[in-house]
C-alpha positions as CSV (number, residue, x, y, z in Angstrom):
1,X,5.2,-18.0,-2.7
2,X,7.2,-15.2,-3.3
3,X,7.7,-11.5,-2.1
4,X,7.1,-8.6,-4.1
5,X,9.2,-5.9,-3.8
6,X,7.8,-2.0,-4.3
7,X,10.4,-1.5,-7.3
8,X,8.8,-4.8,-9.7
9,X,5.3,-3.1,-8.4
10,X,6.2,0.2,-9.1
11,X,7.8,-0.3,-12.1
12,X,4.9,-2.7,-13.8
13,X,2.9,0.4,-12.6
14,X,5.0,3.5,-14.0
15,X,5.7,1.2,-17.0
16,X,8.0,3.9,-18.3
17,X,9.0,1.5,-21.4
18,X,12.6,0.4,-20.1
19,X,14.0,-3.3,-19.6
20,X,12.4,-3.5,-16.0
21,X,9.3,-2.1,-16.7
22,X,9.2,-5.5,-19.0
23,X,10.7,-7.7,-16.3
24,X,8.3,-6.8,-14.1
25,X,5.4,-6.7,-16.6
26,X,6.2,-10.3,-17.8
27,X,6.9,-11.5,-14.0
28,X,3.5,-9.9,-12.8
29,X,1.5,-11.7,-15.8
30,X,2.9,-15.1,-15.0
31,X,1.9,-15.1,-11.7
32,X,-1.1,-17.5,-10.6
33,X,-3.4,-16.6,-7.4
34,X,-2.5,-16.1,-4.2
35,X,1.5,-16.4,-5.2
36,X,3.0,-13.5,-4.2
37,X,3.2,-12.1,-1.0
38,X,2.5,-8.3,-1.0
39,X,3.2,-6.8,2.8
40,X,2.0,-3.8,4.1
41,X,5.6,-2.1,4.0
42,X,5.7,-2.6,0.6
43,X,2.5,-0.5,-0.3
44,X,3.5,2.0,2.7
45,X,6.9,2.3,0.3
46,X,5.2,2.0,-3.4
47,X,3.5,4.9,-1.3
48,X,5.5,7.1,-0.5
49,X,7.6,6.4,-3.9
50,X,4.3,7.8,-5.9
51,X,3.5,10.8,-3.8
52,X,7.3,12.0,-3.8
53,X,8.9,11.1,-6.7
54,X,6.2,11.0,-9.4
55,X,3.8,13.5,-7.7
56,X,0.9,11.3,-7.2
57,X,-2.8,13.0,-5.4
58,X,-3.4,10.8,-2.4
59,X,-6.6,9.4,-4.5
60,X,-5.0,7.9,-7.1
61,X,-2.8,6.3,-4.6
62,X,-5.8,4.9,-2.9
63,X,-6.9,4.1,-6.1
64,X,-4.0,1.8,-7.3
65,X,-3.3,0.2,-3.9
66,X,-7.0,-0.8,-3.8
67,X,-6.7,-2.0,-7.1
68,X,-3.3,-4.0,-5.8
69,X,-4.5,-5.5,-2.8
70,X,-7.9,-7.2,-4.9
71,X,-5.7,-8.3,-7.8
72,X,-5.9,-12.2,-7.0
73,X,-2.3,-12.7,-7.9
74,X,-1.3,-11.5,-4.5
75,X,-1.7,-12.6,-1.1
76,X,-1.7,-9.7,1.2
77,X,-1.5,-10.6,5.2
78,X,-4.0,-8.8,7.5
79,X,-5.8,-8.0,4.0
80,X,-9.2,-6.7,6.2
81,X,-6.3,-4.2,8.1
82,X,-4.8,-3.0,5.2
83,X,-8.0,-2.4,3.7
84,X,-8.8,-0.1,6.3
85,X,-5.9,1.4,6.6
86,X,-6.2,2.4,2.6
87,X,-9.6,4.0,3.5
88,X,-8.7,6.1,6.2
89,X,-5.5,7.1,4.3
90,X,-7.6,8.1,1.5
91,X,-10.1,10.2,3.8
92,X,-7.9,11.7,6.4
93,X,-5.8,14.8,5.9
94,X,-3.0,15.0,6.6
95,X,-1.7,11.5,7.8
96,X,0.6,8.9,5.9
97,X,-0.2,5.9,5.0
98,X,2.0,4.3,8.4
99,X,-0.3,6.6,10.7
100,X,-3.3,5.5,9.0
101,X,-1.8,1.9,9.9
102,X,-1.7,3.0,13.6
103,X,-5.4,4.2,13.2
104,X,-6.6,1.2,11.5
105,X,-5.0,-1.1,14.0
106,X,-7.3,1.0,16.8
107,X,-10.7,0.9,14.7
108,X,-10.2,-2.6,14.3
109,X,-9.5,-3.5,18.0
110,X,-6.3,-5.1,17.3
111,X,-4.4,-2.4,20.0
112,X,-6.6,-0.4,22.5
113,X,-4.7,2.5,22.1
114,X,-1.7,4.4,20.2
115,X,1.0,6.7,21.6
116,X,2.0,9.4,19.9
117,X,3.9,12.9,19.8
118,X,2.3,13.7,16.8
119,X,-0.6,15.7,16.9
120,X,-2.0,15.2,13.8
121,X,-2.4,11.1,14.7
122,X,-3.3,12.4,18.0
123,X,-6.4,14.0,16.5
124,X,-7.8,10.9,14.6
125,X,-7.2,8.4,17.1
């Protein structure tokens, strides 16, 4: 199994036509089912970059993330919680992906409570 960094996913997704985009697309196209590890931290980084650098709206990020985690080439640890996180991220304003992860942990029963000074997060838990 090969862990995939955000820059591979983003280059392939953005497809700017450069050498790195081509390499990323070629790499991903050769991957076998469940051969690529996709960690939630990489999804969080992708979320941040797509919003801050490329101006993506939340719903566009949610759509892209959903398609990535459903791609058979990727093994996603905690897939159910990651899916719940993506749903929460898409529905809750102004929650970030990482705050959505905490809410998902609570909703899934993985944790019993969350301690935070973040008022927006506290309202949703």
